[in-house]
Every structure is written in C-alpha cells, then in structure tokens.
One Martini backbone bead per residue (centre of mass of N, CA, C, O) as a GRO file, in nm:
protein
  114
    1UNK     BB    1  -0.199   0.456  -0.244
    2UNK     BB    2   0.129   0.303  -0.298
    3UNK     BB    3   0.421   0.433  -0.445
    4UNK     BB    4   0.715   0.294  -0.626
    5UNK     BB    5   0.867   0.350  -0.899
    6UNK     BB    6   0.581   0.337  -1.059
    7UNK     BB    7   0.466   0.130  -0.835
    8UNK     BB    8   0.234  -0.066  -0.701
    9UNK     BB    9   0.253  -0.173  -0.338
   10UNK     BB   10  -0.018  -0.038  -0.214
   11UNK     BB   11  -0.351  -0.076  -0.055
   12UNK     BB   12  -0.650   0.113   0.051
   13UNK     BB   13  -0.984   0.079   0.201
   14UNK     BB   14  -1.175   0.345   0.386
   15UNK     BB   15  -1.469   0.364   0.508
   16UNK     BB   16  -1.697   0.599   0.640
   17UNK     BB   17  -1.938   0.531   0.909
   18UNK     BB   18  -2.234   0.639   0.988
   19UNK     BB   19  -2.440   0.681   1.267
   20UNK     BB   20  -2.789   0.704   1.340
   21UNK     BB   21  -2.876   0.540   1.625
   22UNK     BB   22  -2.577   0.569   1.722
   23UNK     BB   23  -2.291   0.620   1.877
   24UNK     BB   24  -2.025   0.603   1.663
   25UNK     BB   25  -1.836   0.620   1.433
   26UNK     BB   26  -1.676   0.437   1.152
   27UNK     BB   27  -1.418   0.233   1.028
   28UNK     BB   28  -1.346   0.028   0.727
   29UNK     BB   29  -1.153  -0.224   0.620
   30UNK     BB   30  -1.182  -0.356   0.290
   31UNK     BB   31  -0.883  -0.294   0.181
   32UNK     BB   32  -0.552  -0.461   0.224
   33UNK     BB   33  -0.238  -0.426   0.047
   34UNK     BB   34   0.085  -0.585   0.012
   35UNK     BB   35   0.340  -0.661  -0.141
   36UNK     BB   36   0.500  -0.961  -0.080
   37UNK     BB   37   0.803  -0.847  -0.150
   38UNK     BB   38   0.762  -0.588   0.090
   39UNK     BB   39   0.721  -0.699   0.347
   40UNK     BB   40   0.833  -0.594   0.662
   41UNK     BB   41   0.896  -0.250   0.611
   42UNK     BB   42   0.640  -0.052   0.725
   43UNK     BB   43   0.410   0.024   0.526
   44UNK     BB   44   0.152  -0.082   0.662
   45UNK     BB   45   0.186   0.077   0.923
   46UNK     BB   46   0.177   0.362   0.799
   47UNK     BB   47  -0.102   0.335   0.670
   48UNK     BB   48  -0.264   0.262   0.923
   49UNK     BB   49  -0.184   0.515   1.090
   50UNK     BB   50  -0.303   0.723   0.902
   51UNK     BB   51  -0.603   0.614   0.922
   52UNK     BB   52  -0.629   0.645   1.222
   53UNK     BB   53  -0.597   0.950   1.227
   54UNK     BB   54  -0.831   1.012   1.034
   55UNK     BB   55  -1.054   0.881   1.206
   56UNK     BB   56  -1.018   1.064   1.451
   57UNK     BB   57  -1.076   1.334   1.295
   58UNK     BB   58  -1.376   1.199   1.224
   59UNK     BB   59  -1.489   1.070   1.498
   60UNK     BB   60  -1.407   0.789   1.537
   61UNK     BB   61  -1.428   0.491   1.759
   62UNK     BB   62  -1.344   0.292   1.513
   63UNK     BB   63  -1.190   0.000   1.362
   64UNK     BB   64  -1.266  -0.225   1.104
   65UNK     BB   65  -1.198  -0.583   1.034
   66UNK     BB   66  -1.207  -0.846   0.797
   67UNK     BB   67  -1.050  -1.173   0.861
   68UNK     BB   68  -0.953  -1.452   0.766
   69UNK     BB   69  -0.844  -1.735   0.933
   70UNK     BB   70  -0.596  -1.799   0.725
   71UNK     BB   71  -0.465  -1.497   0.792
   72UNK     BB   72  -0.216  -1.493   1.007
   73UNK     BB   73  -0.036  -1.252   0.930
   74UNK     BB   74  -0.262  -1.041   0.950
   75UNK     BB   75  -0.328  -1.088   1.245
   76UNK     BB   76  -0.054  -0.995   1.355
   77UNK     BB   77  -0.066  -0.714   1.247
   78UNK     BB   78  -0.325  -0.615   1.391
   79UNK     BB   79  -0.227  -0.669   1.677
   80UNK     BB   80   0.019  -0.473   1.661
   81UNK     BB   81  -0.193  -0.225   1.593
   82UNK     BB   82  -0.439  -0.278   1.829
   83UNK     BB   83  -0.615  -0.498   1.770
   84UNK     BB   84  -0.911  -0.688   1.829
   85UNK     BB   85  -1.096  -0.963   1.877
   86UNK     BB   86  -1.404  -1.050   1.710
   87UNK     BB   87  -1.594  -1.349   1.707
   88UNK     BB   88  -1.830  -1.230   1.518
   89UNK     BB   89  -1.939  -1.347   1.187
   90UNK     BB   90  -2.157  -1.293   0.919
   91UNK     BB   91  -2.276  -1.479   0.622
   92UNK     BB   92  -2.437  -1.424   0.294
   93UNK     BB   93  -2.466  -1.594   0.016
   94UNK     BB   94  -2.565  -1.497  -0.333
   95UNK     BB   95  -2.338  -1.683  -0.457
   96UNK     BB   96  -2.154  -1.903  -0.632
   97UNK     BB   97  -1.818  -2.040  -0.548
   98UNK     BB   98  -1.529  -2.220  -0.590
   99UNK     BB   99  -1.348  -2.004  -0.399
  100UNK     BB  100  -1.475  -2.022  -0.149
  101UNK     BB  101  -1.381  -1.753   0.041
  102UNK     BB  102  -1.235  -1.669  -0.221
  103UNK     BB  103  -1.278  -1.372  -0.449
  104UNK     BB  104  -1.012  -1.369  -0.583
  105UNK     BB  105  -0.791  -1.354  -0.792
  106UNK     BB  106  -0.555  -1.580  -0.881
  107UNK     BB  107  -0.370  -1.321  -0.976
  108UNK     BB  108  -0.218  -1.157  -0.700
  109UNK     BB  109   0.049  -0.953  -0.603
  110UNK     BB  110  -0.058  -0.895  -0.291
  111UNK     BB  111  -0.171  -1.199  -0.254
  112UNK     BB  112  -0.123  -1.481  -0.046
  113UNK     BB  113  -0.290  -1.811  -0.019
  114UNK     BB  114  -0.061  -2.012   0.116
   0.00000   0.00000   0.00000
C-alpha cells in the first residue's frame, strides 16, 4: 500500500510462486491500482520497480500479470515497464455474474472501467 497524507492512493498484491516441477519461481501481480486522480505521476512506476527488484532478490525469473483487453491504459503502462504480451489466457467461471468480466465493486476509487 502507498499512502499520502493519510489517504490510500495505491496498492499492489504480488504473491511469489515457487515452481516445484520446473526451474524458475515467479511473481504474479494479482492486484495493482493507483487512484485515478493521481495517475501519470510516477507512483505506479516506482511501486512496480520496487517489486521487480524484490522479485529478482527472491530469484524469480519473471513477473506475470493478467490484464483484461479493455484496460488499454494499463497495457501501455506494463509495456513501458518492460512487460511483453503473452497471447493465451484461459478462464473457467465457477459462478455467474452480471458484471463479468469485471468482478469489481461498482464504486472503486482506484479503477475506472470507462
């Protein structure tokens, strides 16, 4: 979490995943959000770079992130940070949702789905 003036302005969740059968542990960004009112000020870059360094220190050979096709701004961010696109991702829904593919709360100050 990244706070400024007692307000949460960014958060990231990065589990580190050991591989048992193959070489190369990895990190996966499962949540990463920056308040939409303060984006493009370098906060996301600093947070991502910090976790890249941490993943390298933990001997991870890659960082993965799954990002929905509609999130074009996020795609540009990840490309600027050195990520490359991996074209296959499969999903099996175990419950129905009127909001799929977005399972986020309708009012989330960090993410704009517009």
